[in-house]
PDB file of N, CA, C, O and CB in Angstrom:
ATOM      1  N   MET A   1       0.979  -1.154  -0.158  1.00  0.00           N
ATOM      2  CA  MET A   1       0.182   0.066  -0.047  1.00  0.00           C
ATOM      3  C   MET A   1       1.184   1.290   0.000  1.00  0.00           C
ATOM      4  O   MET A   1       2.133   1.450   0.768  1.00  0.00           O
ATOM      5  CB  MET A   1      -0.768   0.010   1.272  1.00  0.00           C
ATOM      6  N   LYS A   2       0.827   1.941  -0.805  1.00  0.00           N
ATOM      7  CA  LYS A   2       1.274   3.400  -0.825  1.00  0.00           C
ATOM      8  C   LYS A   2       0.558   4.336   0.198  1.00  0.00           C
ATOM      9  O   LYS A   2      -0.622   4.449   0.529  1.00  0.00           O
ATOM     10  CB  LYS A   2       1.034   3.981  -2.242  1.00  0.00           C
ATOM     11  N   GLU A   3       1.638   4.926   0.552  1.00  0.00           N
ATOM     12  CA  GLU A   3       1.232   6.421   1.464  1.00  0.00           C
ATOM     13  C   GLU A   3       1.274   7.755   0.620  1.00  0.00           C
ATOM     14  O   GLU A   3       2.108   7.885  -0.276  1.00  0.00           O
ATOM     15  CB  GLU A   3       2.423   6.726   2.789  1.00  0.00           C
ATOM     16  N   ILE A   4       0.615   8.468   0.837  1.00  0.00           N
ATOM     17  CA  ILE A   4       0.297   9.754   0.146  1.00  0.00           C
ATOM     18  C   ILE A   4       0.205  10.782   1.428  1.00  0.00           C
ATOM     19  O   ILE A   4      -0.627  10.737   2.334  1.00  0.00           O
ATOM     20  CB  ILE A   4      -1.209   9.653  -0.817  1.00  0.00           C
ATOM     21  N   VAL A   5       1.310  11.748   1.258  1.00  0.00           N
ATOM     22  CA  VAL A   5       1.275  12.705   2.221  1.00  0.00           C
ATOM     23  C   VAL A   5       0.743  14.343   1.693  1.00  0.00           C
ATOM     24  O   VAL A   5       1.297  14.854   0.719  1.00  0.00           O
ATOM     25  CB  VAL A   5       2.755  12.672   2.790  1.00  0.00           C
ATOM     26  N   ILE A   6      -0.117  14.910   2.269  1.00  0.00           N
ATOM     27  CA  ILE A   6      -0.402  16.130   1.649  1.00  0.00           C
ATOM     28  C   ILE A   6      -0.229  17.191   2.697  1.00  0.00           C
ATOM     29  O   ILE A   6      -0.219  16.759   3.850  1.00  0.00           O
ATOM     30  CB  ILE A   6      -1.786  16.138   1.030  1.00  0.00           C
ATOM     31  N   GLU A   7      -0.070  18.668   2.525  1.00  0.00           N
ATOM     32  CA  GLU A   7      -0.140  19.385   3.401  1.00  0.00           C
ATOM     33  C   GLU A   7      -1.156  20.598   3.098  1.00  0.00           C
ATOM     34  O   GLU A   7      -0.846  21.323   2.153  1.00  0.00           O
ATOM     35  CB  GLU A   7       1.116  19.668   3.685  1.00  0.00           C
ATOM     36  N   VAL A   8      -2.235  20.867   3.742  1.00  0.00           N
ATOM     37  CA  VAL A   8      -3.324  21.676   3.641  1.00  0.00           C
ATOM     38  C   VAL A   8      -2.959  22.803   4.685  1.00  0.00           C
ATOM     39  O   VAL A   8      -2.366  22.673   5.757  1.00  0.00           O
ATOM     40  CB  VAL A   8      -4.698  20.885   3.907  1.00  0.00           C
ATOM     41  N   TRP A   9      -3.482  23.979   4.075  1.00  0.00           N
ATOM     42  CA  TRP A   9      -3.642  25.250   4.698  1.00  0.00           C
ATOM     43  C   TRP A   9      -4.845  25.908   4.644  1.00  0.00           C
ATOM     44  O   TRP A   9      -5.684  25.391   3.907  1.00  0.00           O
ATOM     45  CB  TRP A   9      -2.805  26.057   4.252  1.00  0.00           C
ATOM     46  N   GLY A  10      -5.228  27.147   5.365  1.00  0.00           N
ATOM     47  CA  GLY A  10      -5.717  28.208   5.094  1.00  0.00           C
ATOM     48  C   GLY A  10      -6.189  28.983   6.117  1.00  0.00           C
ATOM     49  O   GLY A  10      -6.301  28.609   7.285  1.00  0.00           O
ATOM     50  N   ASP A  11      -6.469  30.069   5.683  1.00  0.00           N
ATOM     51  CA  ASP A  11      -6.820  30.926   6.815  1.00  0.00           C
ATOM     52  C   ASP A  11      -8.184  30.785   7.764  1.00  0.00           C
ATOM     53  O   ASP A  11      -8.199  30.918   8.988  1.00  0.00           O
ATOM     54  CB  ASP A  11      -6.849  32.196   6.235  1.00  0.00           C
ATOM     55  N   LEU A  12      -9.265  30.502   6.956  1.00  0.00           N
ATOM     56  CA  LEU A  12     -10.167  29.869   7.862  1.00  0.00           C
ATOM     57  C   LEU A  12     -10.784  28.211   7.124  1.00  0.00           C
ATOM     58  O   LEU A  12     -10.762  27.782   5.970  1.00  0.00           O
ATOM     59  CB  LEU A  12     -11.495  31.120   8.132  1.00  0.00           C
ATOM     60  N   ALA A  13     -11.262  27.665   8.347  1.00  0.00           N
ATOM     61  CA  ALA A  13     -12.031  26.306   7.923  1.00  0.00           C
ATOM     62  C   ALA A  13     -12.887  25.760   9.106  1.00  0.00           C
ATOM     63  O   ALA A  13     -12.496  25.863  10.268  1.00  0.00           O
ATOM     64  CB  ALA A  13     -10.934  25.087   7.475  1.00  0.00           C
ATOM     65  N   CYS A  14     -13.995  25.212   8.787  1.00  0.00           N
ATOM     66  CA  CYS A  14     -14.997  24.792   9.749  1.00  0.00           C
ATOM     67  C   CYS A  14     -15.300  23.267   9.468  1.00  0.00           C
ATOM     68  O   CYS A  14     -15.868  22.710   8.529  1.00  0.00           O
ATOM     69  CB  CYS A  14     -16.326  25.713   9.632  1.00  0.00           C
ATOM     70  N   PHE A  15     -14.603  22.709  10.843  1.00  0.00           N
ATOM     71  CA  PHE A  15     -14.853  21.085  10.751  1.00  0.00           C
ATOM     72  C   PHE A  15     -15.696  20.830  12.018  1.00  0.00           C
ATOM     73  O   PHE A  15     -15.359  20.567  13.172  1.00  0.00           O
ATOM     74  CB  PHE A  15     -13.325  20.070  10.774  1.00  0.00           C
ATOM     75  N   THR A  16     -16.905  20.993  11.429  1.00  0.00           N
ATOM     76  CA  THR A  16     -17.968  20.931  12.710  1.00  0.00           C
ATOM     77  C   THR A  16     -18.090  19.638  13.713  1.00  0.00           C
ATOM     78  O   THR A  16     -17.717  18.487  13.485  1.00  0.00           O
ATOM     79  CB  THR A  16     -19.435  21.064  12.099  1.00  0.00           C
ATOM     80  N   MET A  17     -18.512  19.989  14.499  1.00  0.00           N
ATOM     81  CA  MET A  17     -18.715  18.906  15.595  1.00  0.00           C
ATOM     82  C   MET A  17     -19.962  18.668  15.253  1.00  0.00           C
ATOM     83  O   MET A  17     -20.722  19.616  15.058  1.00  0.00           O
ATOM     84  CB  MET A  17     -18.524  19.257  17.161  1.00  0.00           C
ATOM     85  N   PRO A  18     -20.455  17.150  15.101  1.00  0.00           N
ATOM     86  CA  PRO A  18     -21.577  16.693  14.858  1.00  0.00           C
ATOM     87  C   PRO A  18     -22.739  16.796  16.316  1.00  0.00           C
ATOM     88  O   PRO A  18     -23.959  16.879  16.178  1.00  0.00           O
ATOM     89  CB  PRO A  18     -21.212  15.260  14.310  1.00  0.00           C
ATOM     90  N   TYR A  19     -22.217  16.774  17.295  1.00  0.00           N
ATOM     91  CA  TYR A  19     -23.247  17.116  18.243  1.00  0.00           C
ATOM     92  C   TYR A  19     -23.544  18.303  19.081  1.00  0.00           C
ATOM     93  O   TYR A  19     -24.055  18.552  20.173  1.00  0.00           O
ATOM     94  CB  TYR A  19     -23.184  16.329  18.982  1.00  0.00           C
ATOM     95  N   VAL A  20     -22.929  19.001  17.964  1.00  0.00           N
ATOM     96  CA  VAL A  20     -23.604  20.344  18.497  1.00  0.00           C
ATOM     97  C   VAL A  20     -24.036  21.157  17.285  1.00  0.00           C
ATOM     98  O   VAL A  20     -23.301  21.593  16.399  1.00  0.00           O
ATOM     99  CB  VAL A  20     -22.553  21.278  19.437  1.00  0.00           C
ATOM    100  N   LYS A  21     -25.589  21.310  17.420  1.00  0.00           N
ATOM    101  CA  LYS A  21     -26.318  21.874  16.646  1.00  0.00           C
ATOM    102  C   LYS A  21     -26.518  23.238  16.285  1.00  0.00           C
ATOM    103  O   LYS A  21     -26.637  23.683  15.144  1.00  0.00           O
ATOM    104  CB  LYS A  21     -27.120  21.519  16.914  1.00  0.00           C
ATOM    105  N   VAL A  22     -26.537  23.707  17.101  1.00  0.00           N
ATOM    106  CA  VAL A  22     -27.203  25.218  17.149  1.00  0.00           C
ATOM    107  C   VAL A  22     -25.783  26.204  16.795  1.00  0.00           C
ATOM    108  O   VAL A  22     -25.882  27.073  15.929  1.00  0.00           O
ATOM    109  CB  VAL A  22     -28.009  25.642  19.000  1.00  0.00           C
ATOM    110  N   GLU A  23     -24.671  26.025  17.420  1.00  0.00           N
ATOM    111  CA  GLU A  23     -23.635  26.782  17.395  1.00  0.00           C
ATOM    112  C   GLU A  23     -22.623  26.254  16.563  1.00  0.00           C
ATOM    113  O   GLU A  23     -22.611  25.023  16.544  1.00  0.00           O
ATOM    114  CB  GLU A  23     -23.218  27.010  18.597  1.00  0.00           C
ATOM    115  N   ARG A  24     -21.672  26.881  15.789  1.00  0.00           N
ATOM    116  CA  ARG A  24     -21.232  26.470  14.663  1.00  0.00           C
ATOM    117  C   ARG A  24     -19.592  26.435  15.614  1.00  0.00           C
ATOM    118  O   ARG A  24     -18.661  27.231  15.495  1.00  0.00           O
ATOM    119  CB  ARG A  24     -21.617  27.575  13.124  1.00  0.00           C
ATOM    120  N   LEU A  25     -19.685  25.276  16.499  1.00  0.00           N
ATOM    121  CA  LEU A  25     -18.136  25.163  16.895  1.00  0.00           C
ATOM    122  C   LEU A  25     -17.317  23.944  15.679  1.00  0.00           C
ATOM    123  O   LEU A  25     -17.829  23.213  14.831  1.00  0.00           O
ATOM    124  CB  LEU A  25     -18.062  24.471  18.824  1.00  0.00           C
ATOM    125  N   THR A  26     -15.856  24.159  16.083  1.00  0.00           N
ATOM    126  CA  THR A  26     -15.081  23.642  15.127  1.00  0.00           C
ATOM    127  C   THR A  26     -13.997  23.089  15.607  1.00  0.00           C
ATOM    128  O   THR A  26     -13.366  23.713  16.460  1.00  0.00           O
ATOM    129  CB  THR A  26     -14.774  24.470  14.247  1.00  0.00           C
ATOM    130  N   TYR A  27     -13.541  21.797  15.167  1.00  0.00           N
ATOM    131  CA  TYR A  27     -12.390  21.407  15.465  1.00  0.00           C
ATOM    132  C   TYR A  27     -11.054  22.166  15.034  1.00  0.00           C
ATOM    133  O   TYR A  27     -11.016  22.871  14.025  1.00  0.00           O
ATOM    134  CB  TYR A  27     -12.426  20.254  15.056  1.00  0.00           C
ATOM    135  N   PRO A  28     -10.016  21.977  15.833  1.00  0.00           N
ATOM    136  CA  PRO A  28      -8.843  22.871  15.472  1.00  0.00           C
ATOM    137  C   PRO A  28      -8.386  22.294  14.422  1.00  0.00           C
ATOM    138  O   PRO A  28      -7.799  23.065  13.663  1.00  0.00           O
ATOM    139  CB  PRO A  28      -7.754  23.069  16.468  1.00  0.00           C
ATOM    140  N   PHE A  29      -8.445  21.060  14.047  1.00  0.00           N
ATOM    141  CA  PHE A  29      -7.889  20.316  12.900  1.00  0.00           C
ATOM    142  C   PHE A  29      -8.729  19.520  12.059  1.00  0.00           C
ATOM    143  O   PHE A  29      -9.852  19.252  12.487  1.00  0.00           O
ATOM    144  CB  PHE A  29      -6.951  19.490  13.326  1.00  0.00           C
ATOM    145  N   PRO A  30      -8.281  18.976  10.618  1.00  0.00           N
ATOM    146  CA  PRO A  30      -9.705  18.313   9.763  1.00  0.00           C
ATOM    147  C   PRO A  30      -9.753  17.080  10.406  1.00  0.00           C
ATOM    148  O   PRO A  30      -8.774  16.459  10.820  1.00  0.00           O
ATOM    149  CB  PRO A  30      -9.626  18.046   7.925  1.00  0.00           C
ATOM    150  N   THR A  31     -11.034  16.711  10.484  1.00  0.00           N
ATOM    151  CA  THR A  31     -11.404  15.274  10.837  1.00  0.00           C
ATOM    152  C   THR A  31     -10.932  14.233   9.944  1.00  0.00           C
ATOM    153  O   THR A  31     -10.336  14.492   8.898  1.00  0.00           O
ATOM    154  CB  THR A  31     -12.832  15.116  10.902  1.00  0.00           C
ATOM    155  N   PRO A  32     -11.198  13.028  10.355  1.00  0.00           N
ATOM    156  CA  PRO A  32     -10.813  12.018   9.209  1.00  0.00           C
ATOM    157  C   PRO A  32     -11.600  12.132   7.994  1.00  0.00           C
ATOM    158  O   PRO A  32     -11.037  11.898   6.925  1.00  0.00           O
ATOM    159  CB  PRO A  32     -10.960  10.584   9.654  1.00  0.00           C
ATOM    160  N   SER A  33     -12.680  12.421   8.011  1.00  0.00           N
ATOM    161  CA  SER A  33     -13.982  12.413   7.047  1.00  0.00           C
ATOM    162  C   SER A  33     -13.457  13.805   6.176  1.00  0.00           C
ATOM    163  O   SER A  33     -13.653  13.770   4.961  1.00  0.00           O
ATOM    164  CB  SER A  33     -15.791  12.611   8.024  1.00  0.00           C
ATOM    165  N   ALA A  34     -13.009  14.636   6.571  1.00  0.00           N
ATOM    166  CA  ALA A  34     -12.745  15.693   6.110  1.00  0.00           C
ATOM    167  C   ALA A  34     -11.493  15.378   5.369  1.00  0.00           C
ATOM    168  O   ALA A  34     -11.557  15.657   4.172  1.00  0.00           O
ATOM    169  CB  ALA A  34     -12.731  16.685   7.067  1.00  0.00           C
ATOM    170  N   ALA A  35     -10.520  14.935   5.726  1.00  0.00           N
ATOM    171  CA  ALA A  35      -9.457  14.534   5.070  1.00  0.00           C
ATOM    172  C   ALA A  35      -9.489  13.656   3.905  1.00  0.00           C
ATOM    173  O   ALA A  35      -8.911  13.897   2.845  1.00  0.00           O
ATOM    174  CB  ALA A  35      -8.773  14.047   5.879  1.00  0.00           C
ATOM    175  N   ARG A  36     -10.304  12.466   4.195  1.00  0.00           N
ATOM    176  CA  ARG A  36     -10.911  11.746   2.928  1.00  0.00           C
ATOM    177  C   ARG A  36     -11.512  12.606   1.701  1.00  0.00           C
ATOM    178  O   ARG A  36     -11.419  12.267   0.522  1.00  0.00           O
ATOM    179  CB  ARG A  36     -12.079  10.862   3.428  1.00  0.00           C
ATOM    180  N   ARG A  37     -12.243  13.960   2.252  1.00  0.00           N
ATOM    181  CA  ARG A  37     -12.946  14.405   1.084  1.00  0.00           C
ATOM    182  C   ARG A  37     -11.908  15.398   0.845  1.00  0.00           C
ATOM    183  O   ARG A  37     -12.435  15.957  -0.117  1.00  0.00           O
ATOM    184  CB  ARG A  37     -14.520  14.924   1.225  1.00  0.00           C
ATOM    185  N   ILE A  38     -10.917  15.962   1.009  1.00  0.00           N
ATOM    186  CA  ILE A  38      -9.771  16.418   0.437  1.00  0.00           C
ATOM    187  C   ILE A  38      -9.191  15.882  -0.294  1.00  0.00           C
ATOM    188  O   ILE A  38      -9.019  16.428  -1.384  1.00  0.00           O
ATOM    189  CB  ILE A  38      -9.060  16.672   1.020  1.00  0.00           C
ATOM    190  N   LEU A  39      -8.718  14.797  -0.088  1.00  0.00           N
ATOM    191  CA  LEU A  39      -7.799  13.803  -0.966  1.00  0.00           C
ATOM    192  C   LEU A  39      -8.965  13.639  -2.155  1.00  0.00           C
ATOM    193  O   LEU A  39      -8.606  13.956  -3.289  1.00  0.00           O
ATOM    194  CB  LEU A  39      -7.251  12.094  -0.060  1.00  0.00           C
ATOM    195  N   SER A  40     -10.446  13.128  -1.959  1.00  0.00           N
ATOM    196  CA  SER A  40     -11.138  12.968  -3.216  1.00  0.00           C
ATOM    197  C   SER A  40     -11.330  14.225  -3.987  1.00  0.00           C
ATOM    198  O   SER A  40     -11.641  14.119  -5.174  1.00  0.00           O
ATOM    199  CB  SER A  40     -12.419  12.367  -2.988  1.00  0.00           C
ATOM    200  N   ALA A  41     -11.213  15.161  -3.565  1.00  0.00           N
ATOM    201  CA  ALA A  41     -11.295  16.649  -4.234  1.00  0.00           C
ATOM    202  C   ALA A  41      -9.976  16.872  -5.328  1.00  0.00           C
ATOM    203  O   ALA A  41     -10.040  17.352  -6.460  1.00  0.00           O
ATOM    204  CB  ALA A  41     -11.193  17.940  -2.868  1.00  0.00           C
ATOM    205  N   ILE A  42      -8.621  16.299  -4.516  1.00  0.00           N
ATOM    206  CA  ILE A  42      -7.549  16.289  -5.320  1.00  0.00           C
ATOM    207  C   ILE A  42      -7.622  15.726  -6.290  1.00  0.00           C
ATOM    208  O   ILE A  42      -7.630  16.218  -7.418  1.00  0.00           O
ATOM    209  CB  ILE A  42      -6.643  15.948  -4.900  1.00  0.00           C
ATOM    210  N   TYR A  43      -7.692  14.507  -5.972  1.00  0.00           N
ATOM    211  CA  TYR A  43      -7.870  13.339  -7.215  1.00  0.00           C
ATOM    212  C   TYR A  43      -8.929  13.141  -8.196  1.00  0.00           C
ATOM    213  O   TYR A  43      -8.808  12.394  -9.167  1.00  0.00           O
ATOM    214  CB  TYR A  43      -7.922  12.118  -6.692  1.00  0.00           C
ATOM    215  N   SER A  44      -9.960  13.817  -7.927  1.00  0.00           N
ATOM    216  CA  SER A  44     -11.132  13.837  -8.609  1.00  0.00           C
ATOM    217  C   SER A  44     -11.768  12.291  -8.691  1.00  0.00           C
ATOM    218  O   SER A  44     -12.898  12.332  -9.177  1.00  0.00           O
ATOM    219  CB  SER A  44     -10.839  14.489 -10.016  1.00  0.00           C
ATOM    220  N   LYS A  45     -11.509  11.480  -8.481  1.00  0.00           N
ATOM    221  CA  LYS A  45     -11.805  10.343  -8.607  1.00  0.00           C
ATOM    222  C   LYS A  45     -12.728   9.380  -7.203  1.00  0.00           C
ATOM    223  O   LYS A  45     -12.487   8.208  -6.916  1.00  0.00           O
ATOM    224  CB  LYS A  45     -10.473   9.908  -8.992  1.00  0.00           C
ATOM    225  N   PRO A  46     -13.700  10.203  -6.567  1.00  0.00           N
ATOM    226  CA  PRO A  46     -14.119   9.405  -5.542  1.00  0.00           C
ATOM    227  C   PRO A  46     -14.551   8.196  -5.548  1.00  0.00           C
ATOM    228  O   PRO A  46     -14.250   7.661  -4.480  1.00  0.00           O
ATOM    229  CB  PRO A  46     -14.849   9.866  -5.050  1.00  0.00           C
ATOM    230  N   LYS A  47     -15.185   7.414  -6.323  1.00  0.00           N
ATOM    231  CA  LYS A  47     -15.779   6.178  -6.450  1.00  0.00           C
ATOM    232  C   LYS A  47     -14.510   5.154  -6.416  1.00  0.00           C
ATOM    233  O   LYS A  47     -14.603   4.105  -5.778  1.00  0.00           O
ATOM    234  CB  LYS A  47     -16.702   6.110  -7.809  1.00  0.00           C
ATOM    235  N   GLU A  48     -13.505   5.442  -7.014  1.00  0.00           N
ATOM    236  CA  GLU A  48     -12.397   4.825  -7.468  1.00  0.00           C
ATOM    237  C   GLU A  48     -11.259   4.443  -6.589  1.00  0.00           C
ATOM    238  O   GLU A  48     -10.345   3.685  -6.913  1.00  0.00           O
ATOM    239  CB  GLU A  48     -11.965   5.549  -8.365  1.00  0.00           C
ATOM    240  N   PHE A  49     -11.426   5.131  -5.276  1.00  0.00           N
ATOM    241  CA  PHE A  49     -10.407   4.808  -4.774  1.00  0.00           C
ATOM    242  C   PHE A  49     -11.086   5.137  -2.999  1.00  0.00           C
ATOM    243  O   PHE A  49     -11.938   5.942  -2.622  1.00  0.00           O
ATOM    244  CB  PHE A  49      -9.031   5.698  -5.517  1.00  0.00           C
ATOM    245  N   ARG A  50     -10.339   4.214  -2.305  1.00  0.00           N
ATOM    246  CA  ARG A  50     -10.871   4.066  -0.870  1.00  0.00           C
ATOM    247  C   ARG A  50      -9.737   4.708  -0.179  1.00  0.00           C
ATOM    248  O   ARG A  50      -8.602   4.231  -0.168  1.00  0.00           O
ATOM    249  CB  ARG A  50     -11.191   2.472  -0.327  1.00  0.00           C
ATOM    250  N   TRP A  51     -10.149   6.008   0.503  1.00  0.00           N
ATOM    251  CA  TRP A  51      -9.214   6.244   1.404  1.00  0.00           C
ATOM    252  C   TRP A  51      -8.897   6.299   2.917  1.00  0.00           C
ATOM    253  O   TRP A  51      -9.605   6.966   3.671  1.00  0.00           O
ATOM    254  CB  TRP A  51      -9.034   7.005   1.111  1.00  0.00           C
ATOM    255  N   GLN A  52      -7.752   5.546   3.390  1.00  0.00           N
ATOM    256  CA  GLN A  52      -7.801   5.034   4.880  1.00  0.00           C
ATOM    257  C   GLN A  52      -6.802   6.180   5.286  1.00  0.00           C
ATOM    258  O   GLN A  52      -5.690   6.375   4.797  1.00  0.00           O
ATOM    259  CB  GLN A  52      -7.253   3.246   5.241  1.00  0.00           C
ATOM    260  N   ILE A  53      -7.535   7.026   6.459  1.00  0.00           N
ATOM    261  CA  ILE A  53      -6.603   8.197   6.951  1.00  0.00           C
ATOM    262  C   ILE A  53      -5.777   7.445   8.119  1.00  0.00           C
ATOM    263  O   ILE A  53      -6.478   6.864   8.948  1.00  0.00           O
ATOM    264  CB  ILE A  53      -7.532   9.666   7.571  1.00  0.00           C
ATOM    265  N   ASN A  54      -4.482   7.388   8.277  1.00  0.00           N
ATOM    266  CA  ASN A  54      -3.840   6.915   9.200  1.00  0.00           C
ATOM    267  C   ASN A  54      -3.233   7.760  10.257  1.00  0.00           C
ATOM    268  O   ASN A  54      -2.985   7.281  11.364  1.00  0.00           O
ATOM    269  CB  ASN A  54      -3.057   6.258   8.669  1.00  0.00           C
ATOM    270  N   ARG A  55      -2.985   8.989   9.963  1.00  0.00           N
ATOM    271  CA  ARG A  55      -2.569   9.868  10.836  1.00  0.00           C
ATOM    272  C   ARG A  55      -2.810  11.321  10.150  1.00  0.00           C
ATOM    273  O   ARG A  55      -2.906  11.576   8.950  1.00  0.00           O
ATOM    274  CB  ARG A  55      -1.111   9.538  11.227  1.00  0.00           C
ATOM    275  N   ILE A  56      -2.884  12.241  11.319  1.00  0.00           N
ATOM    276  CA  ILE A  56      -3.340  13.882  11.234  1.00  0.00           C
ATOM    277  C   ILE A  56      -2.364  14.358  12.053  1.00  0.00           C
ATOM    278  O   ILE A  56      -2.349  14.231  13.277  1.00  0.00           O
ATOM    279  CB  ILE A  56      -4.933  14.387  11.802  1.00  0.00           C
ATOM    280  N   GLU A  57      -1.390  15.011  11.254  1.00  0.00           N
ATOM    281  CA  GLU A  57      -0.662  15.993  12.010  1.00  0.00           C
ATOM    282  C   GLU A  57      -0.879  17.590  12.158  1.00  0.00           C
ATOM    283  O   GLU A  57      -1.183  18.110  11.084  1.00  0.00           O
ATOM    284  CB  GLU A  57       0.488  15.846  11.557  1.00  0.00           C
ATOM    285  N   VAL A  58      -0.799  18.380  13.126  1.00  0.00           N
ATOM    286  CA  VAL A  58      -0.916  19.886  12.796  1.00  0.00           C
ATOM    287  C   VAL A  58       0.481  20.188  13.201  1.00  0.00           C
ATOM    288  O   VAL A  58       1.157  19.871  14.179  1.00  0.00           O
ATOM    289  CB  VAL A  58      -2.152  20.818  13.635  1.00  0.00           C
ATOM    290  N   LEU A  59       0.716  20.957  12.056  1.00  0.00           N
ATOM    291  CA  LEU A  59       2.180  21.246  11.937  1.00  0.00           C
ATOM    292  C   LEU A  59       2.646  22.795  12.623  1.00  0.00           C
ATOM    293  O   LEU A  59       3.772  23.162  12.957  1.00  0.00           O
ATOM    294  CB  LEU A  59       2.538  21.189  10.255  1.00  0.00           C
ATOM    295  N   ASN A  60       1.497  23.445  12.685  1.00  0.00           N
ATOM    296  CA  ASN A  60       1.727  24.700  12.977  1.00  0.00           C
ATOM    297  C   ASN A  60       0.385  25.271  13.712  1.00  0.00           C
ATOM    298  O   ASN A  60      -0.420  25.906  13.031  1.00  0.00           O
ATOM    299  CB  ASN A  60       2.142  25.431  11.687  1.00  0.00           C
ATOM    300  N   PRO A  61       0.122  25.027  15.212  1.00  0.00           N
ATOM    301  CA  PRO A  61      -1.186  24.821  15.784  1.00  0.00           C
ATOM    302  C   PRO A  61      -1.436  26.518  16.105  1.00  0.00           C
ATOM    303  O   PRO A  61      -0.501  27.293  16.308  1.00  0.00           O
ATOM    304  CB  PRO A  61      -1.189  23.624  17.260  1.00  0.00           C
ATOM    305  N   HIS A  62      -2.784  26.888  16.106  1.00  0.00           N
ATOM    306  CA  HIS A  62      -3.142  28.013  16.389  1.00  0.00           C
ATOM    307  C   HIS A  62      -3.093  28.481  17.647  1.00  0.00           C
ATOM    308  O   HIS A  62      -3.570  27.783  18.542  1.00  0.00           O
ATOM    309  CB  HIS A  62      -4.119  28.127  16.000  1.00  0.00           C
ATOM    310  N   PRO A  63      -2.399  29.984  18.005  1.00  0.00           N
ATOM    311  CA  PRO A  63      -2.420  29.760  19.363  1.00  0.00           C
ATOM    312  C   PRO A  63      -3.368  29.660  20.515  1.00  0.00           C
ATOM    313  O   PRO A  63      -3.032  29.508  21.689  1.00  0.00           O
ATOM    314  CB  PRO A  63      -1.847  30.422  19.635  1.00  0.00           C
ATOM    315  N   LEU A  64      -5.074  29.800  19.875  1.00  0.00           N
ATOM    316  CA  LEU A  64      -5.999  29.967  20.451  1.00  0.00           C
ATOM    317  C   LEU A  64      -6.315  28.335  20.867  1.00  0.00           C
ATOM    318  O   LEU A  64      -6.996  27.986  21.831  1.00  0.00           O
ATOM    319  CB  LEU A  64      -6.941  30.826  19.643  1.00  0.00           C
ATOM    320  N   TYR A  65      -5.749  27.577  20.044  1.00  0.00           N
ATOM    321  CA  TYR A  65      -5.971  26.147  20.767  1.00  0.00           C
ATOM    322  C   TYR A  65      -4.737  25.196  21.208  1.00  0.00           C
ATOM    323  O   TYR A  65      -4.552  23.999  20.991  1.00  0.00           O
ATOM    324  CB  TYR A  65      -6.797  25.272  19.788  1.00  0.00           C
ATOM    325  N   GLN A  66      -4.019  26.078  21.850  1.00  0.00           N
ATOM    326  CA  GLN A  66      -3.081  25.741  22.542  1.00  0.00           C
ATOM    327  C   GLN A  66      -3.573  24.934  24.062  1.00  0.00           C
ATOM    328  O   GLN A  66      -3.995  25.620  24.993  1.00  0.00           O
ATOM    329  CB  GLN A  66      -2.309  27.014  22.651  1.00  0.00           C
ATOM    330  N   PHE A  67      -3.481  23.696  24.155  1.00  0.00           N
ATOM    331  CA  PHE A  67      -3.837  23.049  25.368  1.00  0.00           C
ATOM    332  C   PHE A  67      -2.568  22.828  26.303  1.00  0.00           C
ATOM    333  O   PHE A  67      -2.696  22.280  27.398  1.00  0.00           O
ATOM    334  CB  PHE A  67      -4.529  21.709  25.028  1.00  0.00           C
TER     335      PHE A  67
END
């Protein structure tokens, strides 16, 4: 199995939490399902590939989300 590594960045992103219905809260990093959709958008063959996300790394965390 080949490994694909991508680096994604942007000023704003909303990775919504499914259990929060009223307010739009977001995770500080992309969820595995968001990562699968990003890969499907890049390779534009969503039905031909099955993406398995093994790891998500945050390279430059936002200061607001420092724990």
